N, C-alpha and C positions, 0 to 999 in steps of 0.2 A: 764671320760670328751672325753672319745669317741664319744659321741654321740653327742656334742657339734662339736665336729670338723667336723661330719659327717653331722651338720646343717651347718654351718658354708659353708662349701664346694660346699655344695647346691645353698644355694642363690648367690653362684658367679657362680655356672653354669648356674642359670636358669639367670643372670643379664648380662652373654656374649648370650645366646639364646637371650635374647631381643634386646640386641645391634645387634645381628645377623641380627635380620630379618628386625628393623627400619634400617639399613642400604638394605637393600637385597631391602623393602620396596621403597624406599626413591631412588634407583639405576632405577626400573621398572618404577618409575613415568617420572625421567630423558628420560628415554626411550622415552615412548612412548609420551614423551609431544615432543620431536623433530621429531618424524614420523609421529603422526599424523598434527603436527601445522607445521613447515617447509616446507616450497615449493621451489621448486628447480626452477633456472632460465627457463623460455619456452624458446626451442631453437629460434636461432633465423630467422628464415625461418615463424614460425606462426607468429612470432611480427611484419615480415613487412605485412603479412596478414591482420594481426588484421587493423594497420595501413593505409591500401589502402583500408579494406570494407569503402563500404557507412555510412558512417552518420546519425542516422537517425534523420531527417529534421523537424521544426519544421511549423504544415503545416498555411494556411491565415486562418485568425480571421473572427470571422462575429460576432460585438456588436448589439443583441437585445435590442429593445424601451422595457423601464420596465415594468415588467410586476405584475399588482395587482389584487389581487384574495383570494375572501371569502375563508378558512378553512376550512375543516369539521367538523364544530361546531355546539351541538347542539343549540347553542343562536344564532347561525347567526352571532356573534358581530367580529368575530376575523378575519385578517385580514392577509396576505403576501407580501409583497415587496418586487421585484426578478430583478436583472439586470443579464442578462448573456451570452458569449460571447459564442462562438462555436470555438470549433479548428476544421476544416475542413480539410480532405487529400491532395486536392490540389485543383490550379487557378480553373478546371472544374465544383470539386465539389463545390466551392465557389458562383460560375455563376449559376447553378444551387438552391443552398440553399435558392439564393436572388431573383431568380424569382418563390419559392415557397413560400415565408416569411407569406403568411398569412395560410397556411396550419403550418408548423411549429413553425408558434403562436396557434395555435387552438392545435396543438395535443399538447405543454408545457401548455397551459392553463388546458386542462383535466386534467395534471396527476399532479399543483400544486393543485388542485383545488379536488381532491381526499384525500388529504391530511387532516390529524389533527393536531392541535398546538404542540403535545408530539412527532409526526414520523419528525416534522419540525425543532425542539428547539435539539432534540440529534445529538451529530457529528456524529452517524453513521445513522440517516436518514438522515440526507443531502446527505452522501456517496451513499446510497441506491435510494433516493431524484436522484441524478449527474449522475450515475450509467444506472434509470430506464430512464430520459428524452433522455440520448445518446441513447438507445437500437428502445426506440420510433420513437429517429430520423432516423435512422439505417433502421429501416423498412418502412419511407416512405422513404427515401432521395434513398438509395443502401445502401447494408450491407459494416463497411467501412469508407462510406463516414463522418461520423462524429466521430474526435479522442478524445474529447473530450469536456464536459461542464464545464463552469467556473463558478461561482458567482463570483457577480464583487460588488452586492450588496446583503445586503439579510437582513431585517427586518417584525418581527414581531408583530404585535397590537394588 
């Protein structure tokens, strides 16, 4: 009977250690949560500085005429119709872009016609196309003149 009492007492000790371990684990988790995810309010002077900082302004837009180009397809039967709006840095960049429309159109046509159907249909392909057009136009007009390229119509046939 002494052996049975020892086994019963050993089970109680194990249960106590498990409960103690669980309490410590939960306590550590709560402490980690408050340390890692709670943010204190910024000092008032920092908040004031952020409010006075100039907000990023949306630049002027230049809506280009629609482009219809043959895609790089072995059959030559696939084409893309796309309307593009360019967001420019400022009014001076808009004026310069208006004076260079033929060069802008040529650069865009060259980029569009080099793409395959698969490239333009994939969502990441459209993002890559947007990035490539913006880089090409910034090479043409000057760094940072084109802030964004927006597709206002995009049809693949």
